[in-house]
C-alpha positions in Angstrom: 0.0 0.0 0.0 1.2 3.5 -0.8 0.7 6.2 1.8 0.7 9.9 0.9 2.3 12.2 3.5 1.2 15.8 3.7 2.4 18.6 6.0 -1.1 19.2 7.4 -2.5 15.7 7.8 0.4 13.2 8.1 -0.8 10.1 6.3 -4.3 10.4 7.8 -6.3 10.5 4.5 -4.6 7.6 2.9 -4.5 5.6 6.1 -8.3 6.1 6.6 -8.9 5.1 3.0 -7.2 1.8 3.5 -8.2 1.0 7.1 -11.2 3.1 8.2 -11.4 5.4 11.2 -11.7 2.9 14.0 -8.6 2.3 16.1 -9.2 -0.6 18.5 -6.7 -0.7 21.4 -7.2 -3.4 24.1 -7.2 -2.5 27.8 -3.5 -2.0 28.8 -1.4 -2.3 31.9 1.5 0.2 32.1 5.0 -0.9 33.0 4.4 0.5 36.5 1.3 -1.6 36.9 -1.5 1.0 36.2 -4.5 -0.1 34.3 -5.7 1.9 31.2 -9.1 0.6 30.2 -11.2 1.6 27.3 -13.8 2.7 29.7 -11.3 5.1 31.3 -10.6 6.6 27.9 -14.1 7.2 26.7 -14.8 10.8 25.7 -11.1 11.7 25.9 -8.6 12.7 23.2 -5.9 10.0 23.1 -2.4 10.3 21.6 -0.9 6.8 21.0 2.7 6.5 20.1 4.1 3.2 18.9 7.8 2.9 19.4 10.7 0.7 20.6 13.9 1.4 22.5 16.3 0.7 19.6 14.4 2.7 17.0 16.4 5.9 16.4 13.6 7.9 14.8 11.3 6.8 17.7 13.9 8.2 20.2 14.4 11.3 18.2 10.7 12.3 18.4 10.5 11.8 22.2 11.4 15.4 23.1 8.5 16.7 20.8 6.2 14.1 22.4 7.2 15.2 25.9 6.5 18.8 24.9 3.0 17.7 23.9 2.4 16.2 27.3 3.6 19.4 29.0 1.3 21.5 26.8 -1.9 19.3 26.9 -1.7 17.4 30.1 -5.3 17.4 31.5 -8.1 15.0 32.3 -9.3 15.4 28.7 -6.1 14.3 27.0 -4.3 11.0 27.5 -0.8 10.1 26.3 0.0 6.4 25.8 3.2 4.9 24.4 3.0 1.3 23.3 6.0 -0.9 22.5 6.8 -4.6 22.1 9.9 -4.2 24.3 9.7 -6.0 27.7 9.2 -3.9 30.8 12.8 -4.5 32.1 14.3 -3.2 28.9 11.9 -0.2 28.9 12.8 0.7 32.5 16.6 0.5 31.6 15.9 2.8 28.7 14.0 5.3 30.9 17.0 5.6 33.3 18.7 7.5 30.5 15.8 9.1 28.6 12.7 11.0 29.9 9.5 9.8 28.3 6.4 11.4 29.9 3.8 9.1 28.2 2.2 6.2 30.1 4.1 3.2 28.7 2.7 -0.2 28.0 4.1 -3.3 26.4 2.3 -5.7 24.0 3.4 -8.5 21.7 4.5 -7.3 18.2 1.6 -9.2 16.6 -0.9 -7.2 18.7 0.8 -3.9 17.9 0.6 -4.7 14.2 -3.1 -5.6 14.5 -3.8 -2.3 16.2 -2.0 0.0 13.9 -2.4 -2.2 10.8 1.1 -1.4 9.5 4.6 -2.5 10.5 6.2 1.0 10.4 7.7 2.8 13.4 7.4 5.3 14.9 3.6 5.5 14.5 1.5 8.2 16.2 -2.2 8.3 16.2 -4.6 10.9 17.6 -8.0 9.6 18.6 -10.8 12.1 19.1 -13.4 12.1 21.8 -15.7 10.0 19.6 -13.1 7.2 19.6 -12.3 7.8 15.9 -8.8 8.3 14.5 -8.4 11.9 13.5 -4.6 11.8 12.7 -2.0 9.3 11.8 1.7 9.7 11.1 4.6 7.3 10.8 8.3 7.6 10.2 10.4 10.7 10.8 9.3 14.1 9.6 11.7 15.8 7.2 13.0 19.4 7.1 15.7 21.5 8.7 14.3 20.8 12.2 12.4 17.5 12.2 11.6 17.7 16.0 10.0 21.1 15.6 8.2 20.1 12.4 6.8 17.1 14.2 5.8 19.2 17.2 4.0 21.7 15.0 2.2 19.0 13.0 1.1 17.1 16.1 0.1 20.3 17.9 -2.3 21.3 15.1 -3.8 17.8 15.0 -4.4 17.7 18.8 -6.1 21.1 18.7 -8.3 19.8 15.9 -9.1 16.6 17.7 -10.1 18.5 20.9 -12.7 20.4 18.8 -14.2 17.2 17.3 
């Protein structure tokens, strides 16, 4: 499948054409033992980031993602990072890197069935109605990819909060 990337919508339009606007994530348990249930997430805007500890583009976008958490942290917006890495490996990674998202680990097959593609990093914004309103994967280009990604994601979170 060919996905078309745009500055304003990531790959959202082409992703939705192929896969639809539903984004089914099972109930999760974070690496620190907290439950994240679909019932808890109802009516909230959710930012999911799919990553893994040895993915350089994934690590490169963490500062922009942390900036999002700082800007939008509230009871209306939830930030969840999901990886296939085991909790011990994630905790070792977190000793050297700040990542402000709630982090959960799932098997790779489950990750692929959720996001429906095998590319990393993958970020999805889910609106209050539970529908995907934005999808992006891979690393943004430009002179300052972190700033480009922050601006892109910032616009999309603002849009989702209004939906």
